[in-house]
N, C-alpha and C positions, 0 to 999 in steps of 0.2 A: 843921731836921733836922740832927742831929749824927751823925757816924760815928766809928768807931775810928781811931786815928792811922795804922793800917796800910792804910786804905782809900784807897790812892793812885789807884785807878781812878775815884774820884768827883771829877770836875772840876765846874766850875759848870754846864756843860750837862747832865751826868749828873744832878746834883742837881736841876736844873729838871725833867728827865724823871721822876725818881722822885717828885717832888712832884706832878706832873701825874697820874701813875698813882694815887697815893693819893686824889686827888680824884674819881676815877671812881666813880659811884654805882650803876650797873646793868650787867648783862652786855651789854646792847645798847649802852650808852655805851662800854664797854670794847671791844666789837667794832668800833664805828665808829672809835674812836681808833686802835686797833692796826692796822686795815686801812689807814687813811691813813698811818700811821707806817711800817709794814713791808711788804716784798714778800710775795707769797703763799708763796714758798719760805721766807722767814724765819719766817712764822707757822706753816707746816707743821713746820719744824724745832723751834720752841719747843713746839708741841703734842706732837710726838713725844717730846721730852725730858720733858715733864710726864707723858705716858703711861708712859714708862720708869720714872720715879720711883714712880708708883703701882704698877706691876707689881712692881718691886723690893720695895716696902713690903709687898706681898701675899705675898712669898716666892718669886717666880718665879726660875727659873734664868737665868743670863746668856744662855746659848745659846737657850733658849726665848723669852726677851724679844727677843733679836736677830732670831730668825726671825719672831716675831709683828709686830714694828714695822718691820723692814727696816733697823734701825740696826746698825752694826758692833758687835762685842763690845767693841771699844775704847771706843766711845761709851757703851755700857751700863756698863762698868767705871768710866769717868770720872764718870758720873752717880751710881753707887753710892758712889764716894769722896765726892762732895759731899753726898749724902744722909746718909752716916754720919759724915763728918768735916768738913763744910763749916761755913758760918756759921749753919745752922739754918733757912734759908729754905724748903727743901723740907719739912723736918719740920714746921715751924709751919703750913704750908698743908695738909699731909696731916692734921694733927690738927684743923684748923678744918673740914675737909671730912668729918671722921669716918671717914677711911680706916683700915683695919686696920693695926696695927703688929706686925711680927714680932719 
């Protein structure tokens, strides 16, 4: 697995984690791995971020998304930035899931 030269966040342990994630074959396998790897709070926060990305992609307002998810408007704004100007991770997953694009 190769990364761009500006991916200084990818150390050997991060690379090993990413490679493990790619090997997951089913939602149940992913659930078991992530539950062992993460705390409930971490899983809740990641799930909330994914929900925010989906809601943003559906055209929801930052305030409405904040109220619906309980996330701060700062978090919603940050996720919107990554959705629109990030590395394309959110966008590629939204497209794979067939989510609407505004």
